[in-house]
C-alpha positions in Angstrom: 42.2 199.1 -77.5 45.2 200.2 -75.4 45.1 197.6 -72.6 44.2 193.9 -72.7 44.3 190.8 -70.5 45.6 187.6 -72.0 45.3 184.0 -70.6 48.3 181.9 -71.8 47.8 178.2 -71.3 50.1 175.6 -70.0 51.4 173.1 -72.5 52.8 169.6 -72.7 55.7 169.4 -75.1 57.2 166.3 -76.8 54.2 164.1 -76.2 56.6 161.3 -75.3 58.1 160.4 -78.6 58.0 163.7 -80.4 61.0 165.5 -78.9 60.9 169.2 -80.0 58.3 168.6 -82.7 55.0 167.8 -80.9 53.0 169.6 -78.2 49.5 170.2 -76.9 47.8 173.0 -75.0 46.0 172.5 -71.6 42.9 174.1 -70.3 44.5 174.3 -66.9 46.7 176.0 -65.6 47.0 179.4 -67.4 49.2 182.5 -66.8 47.4 185.9 -66.8 49.0 188.9 -68.2 47.8 192.5 -68.5 49.5 194.4 -71.3 49.3 198.0 -72.5 51.0 200.1 -75.1 53.5 202.9 -74.1 54.3 205.9 -76.2 58.0 205.6 -75.6 60.4 202.7 -76.6 60.8 200.8 -73.3 59.4 197.8 -71.5 58.1 197.9 -68.0 57.5 194.6 -66.2 55.5 194.1 -62.9 55.2 190.7 -61.2 52.0 189.7 -59.4 53.1 186.4 -58.1 55.6 184.7 -55.7 58.3 183.7 -58.1 60.3 187.0 -58.1 61.3 186.7 -61.8 63.5 189.4 -63.3 62.0 192.7 -64.2 64.9 193.7 -66.4 63.4 193.1 -69.9 66.6 191.6 -71.2 66.5 188.9 -68.5 62.8 188.3 -68.6 61.1 185.8 -71.0 58.3 188.1 -71.9 60.6 191.1 -71.9 62.9 189.8 -74.6 59.8 189.1 -76.8 58.6 192.7 -76.4 62.1 193.9 -77.2 62.3 191.8 -80.4 59.0 193.2 -81.6 60.0 196.8 -80.8 63.2 196.3 -82.8 61.2 195.0 -85.7 58.7 197.9 -85.7 61.0 200.8 -84.7 59.5 204.1 -83.6 58.5 205.2 -80.1 56.2 202.3 -79.1 56.8 200.3 -75.9 54.9 197.9 -73.6 53.9 197.6 -70.0 53.0 194.2 -68.6 51.8 192.8 -65.3 52.5 189.1 -65.1 50.5 186.7 -62.8 52.1 183.3 -63.2 50.0 180.2 -62.3 52.4 177.9 -64.2 55.4 177.5 -61.9 58.8 178.1 -63.6 60.6 174.8 -64.0 57.5 172.8 -63.9 57.7 171.2 -67.3 54.3 172.4 -68.4 55.4 175.4 -70.4 55.9 178.2 -68.0 58.4 180.1 -70.1 56.4 179.5 -73.2 53.2 180.9 -71.7 55.0 184.1 -70.8 56.6 184.4 -74.2 53.5 183.4 -76.2 51.3 185.7 -74.1 53.6 188.6 -74.7 53.8 188.0 -78.5 50.1 187.5 -79.0 49.3 190.6 -76.8 51.8 192.8 -78.5 50.5 191.8 -82.0 46.9 192.4 -80.9 47.7 195.8 -79.5 49.6 196.8 -82.7 46.6 195.9 -84.9 47.5 192.3 -85.8 50.3 193.5 -88.1 52.2 190.2 -87.9 51.3 186.7 -89.3 50.8 183.8 -86.9 54.2 182.4 -88.0 55.9 185.7 -87.2 54.2 185.8 -83.7 55.5 182.3 -83.1 59.0 183.4 -84.1 58.9 186.4 -81.8 57.8 184.1 -78.9 60.6 181.7 -79.6 63.1 184.4 -78.5 61.7 183.9 -75.0 62.3 180.2 -75.2 65.9 180.8 -76.3 66.4 183.0 -73.2 64.9 180.3 -70.9 66.6 177.2 -72.3 69.3 178.3 -74.8 67.4 176.9 -77.7 64.7 178.3 -80.0 62.2 175.5 -79.8 58.4 175.8 -80.6 56.8 172.6 -79.2 55.4 174.6 -76.3 55.1 178.0 -78.1 53.0 176.7 -81.1 50.3 174.9 -79.2 50.1 177.7 -76.6 49.4 180.2 -79.4 47.4 177.9 -81.7 45.7 175.6 -79.2 45.2 171.9 -79.7 48.1 169.7 -80.9 50.9 171.2 -82.9 53.5 169.6 -85.2 56.7 171.5 -85.7 58.0 170.1 -89.0 60.8 172.6 -89.1 62.3 175.5 -87.3 64.5 176.8 -90.2 62.4 177.7 -92.0 59.5 177.7 -89.5 56.8 175.2 -90.6 54.1 174.5 -88.1 50.8 172.7 -88.6 47.9 171.9 -86.3 46.8 168.3 -85.9 43.2 167.2 -85.2 42.8 166.1 -81.6 40.3 163.7 -80.1 38.4 164.7 -77.0 41.0 163.5 -74.5 41.5 164.1 -70.8 44.9 165.0 -69.5 46.2 164.3 -66.0 49.3 166.1 -64.9 51.3 165.7 -61.7 53.9 168.3 -60.9 56.3 167.1 -58.1 57.6 170.1 -56.3 61.2 169.7 -57.5 62.8 171.7 -60.2 64.3 170.3 -63.5 65.9 173.1 -65.5 65.3 172.7 -69.3 68.9 173.6 -70.0 70.1 170.9 -67.6 67.7 168.3 -69.0 69.1 169.0 -72.5 72.7 168.7 -71.5 72.4 165.1 -70.3 71.0 163.9 -73.6 73.0 161.6 -75.9 74.2 163.3 -79.1 74.1 160.1 -81.1 71.3 157.6 -81.6 71.4 154.0 -82.8 69.6 153.5 -86.1 67.3 150.8 -84.6 66.2 153.2 -81.9 65.6 156.0 -84.5 63.5 153.7 -86.6 61.4 152.7 -83.6 61.0 156.3 -82.6 60.0 157.4 -86.1 57.3 154.7 -86.1 56.0 155.9 -82.8 55.9 159.6 -84.0 54.1 158.6 -87.2 51.7 156.3 -85.3 50.9 159.1 -82.8 50.1 161.6 -85.5 48.0 159.1 -87.4 46.2 158.2 -84.2 45.3 161.8 -83.6 44.2 162.3 -87.2 42.1 159.1 -87.2 40.7 159.5 -83.7 42.2 156.0 -83.0 42.8 156.0 -79.2 44.4 152.6 -79.2 47.0 153.6 -81.8 47.6 156.8 -79.7 48.2 154.6 -76.7 50.6 152.2 -78.5 52.6 155.1 -79.9 53.2 156.9 -76.6 56.6 155.3 -76.3 60.0 157.0 -76.2 63.2 155.0 -76.6 65.6 157.9 -76.9 64.9 160.8 -74.6 62.7 159.4 -71.7 65.2 156.7 -70.6 67.8 159.4 -70.0 65.6 162.1 -68.5 63.5 159.9 -66.3 66.4 159.5 -63.9 65.9 163.1 -62.9 62.3 162.4 -61.7 61.8 160.3 -58.5 59.0 157.8 -58.9 58.7 158.2 -62.6 58.7 154.5 -63.6 56.2 153.6 -60.8 53.9 156.4 -61.8 53.9 155.4 -65.4 53.3 151.7 -64.8 50.5 152.3 -62.2 48.7 154.9 -64.4 48.6 152.6 -67.4 47.4 149.8 -65.2 44.6 152.2 -64.0 43.4 152.8 -67.5 45.5 155.6 -69.0 46.2 155.4 -72.7 49.8 156.4 -71.9 52.0 159.3 -71.2 55.3 160.3 -69.9 57.5 163.3 -69.1 55.9 166.6 -69.8 58.5 168.7 -71.6 61.8 168.3 -69.7 60.0 167.5 -66.5 59.5 167.1 -63.6 55.8 167.0 -64.4 54.4 163.8 -65.7 51.3 163.7 -67.9 48.9 160.9 -68.9 46.2 160.9 -71.5 42.8 159.2 -70.8 39.6 158.4 -72.7 37.3 160.0 -70.2 37.2 161.9 -66.9 36.6 158.9 -64.8 39.8 157.2 -66.0 41.7 160.5 -65.6 40.6 160.7 -62.0 41.8 157.2 -61.3 45.1 158.1 -62.9 45.3 161.1 -60.6 44.8 158.9 -57.6 47.6 156.6 -58.7 49.9 159.5 -59.2 49.2 160.9 -55.7 49.8 157.5 -54.1 53.3 157.3 -55.5 54.3 160.8 -54.3 52.6 160.4 -51.0 54.7 157.3 -50.4 57.9 159.0 -51.6 57.2 162.1 -49.5 57.5 164.7 -52.2 54.9 167.5 -52.3 53.0 167.9 -55.6 50.2 169.6 -57.5 47.8 167.7 -59.8 45.6 168.8 -62.7 42.8 166.9 -64.4 42.0 168.8 -67.5 41.3 168.7 -71.2 43.0 169.9 -74.4 42.7 173.6 -74.9 41.6 174.0 -78.5 41.9 177.8 -78.7 45.4 178.8 -77.3 46.1 182.2 -75.9 42.8 184.0 -75.1 42.4 187.8 -75.1 40.0 190.0 -73.1 39.6 193.7 -73.3 40.3 195.9 -70.3 38.7 199.3 -69.7 
């Protein structure tokens, strides 16, 4: 198989309290990439969208992933890719991770699946480093694996999948940009012990809630006392959105990744639609354009289709 199409899903990183260690994959939106092998060691990138991202592979998230794989295998193999992004860069729902994960999964597939899943994740993390300056996997892992991922460690890489209840996810993407690198720079470098203890309890409670299918425990644990209070100042209307959505029946939620998108988890589609309506009301009042998604958790991750 010399040419394939991959669908790389959007993701929600952090899941409120799990900064850099928790993430889940979404069924909508997804980027689409067509990838083929070349018989010479180069990377050719075509864009089929409006975002005008770099086609220089050293400056492109997918490009650096292909280059890292080429360096590993040596020889005269290269890659050509056409990228059609449906996840807007800077949205907070894993745009760079989708490009990076899609490239890593596609390349491994075309090479005959010569790399392990952990190796594929590590290749994809090179793209995240280009995008944000940090090799984090809380978007990459769920994008590749599907479902909910726990990143216990980066050095060495230790990723595990967590059982996930059948939840609905509502996302609103205000049409403003919050750069991941900027959102990291404003974070405090020291945390009070009492805040750390509360955060550890929430992380443990959230993981236990997923494993036990305990929706009430999930809702109680979707609290962040360290990152969200700082980052939320970058997102107009955040506090009102969160309060109104919980009043409308959401289990809970918060900033998706570094923002500006906001996500909420709900028990069923009816509740998720009510949450969407509350999100829209806030941003209609503020006067900021937005996109919304009412979707579910993607259990499969990056999907591959053959192309003739």
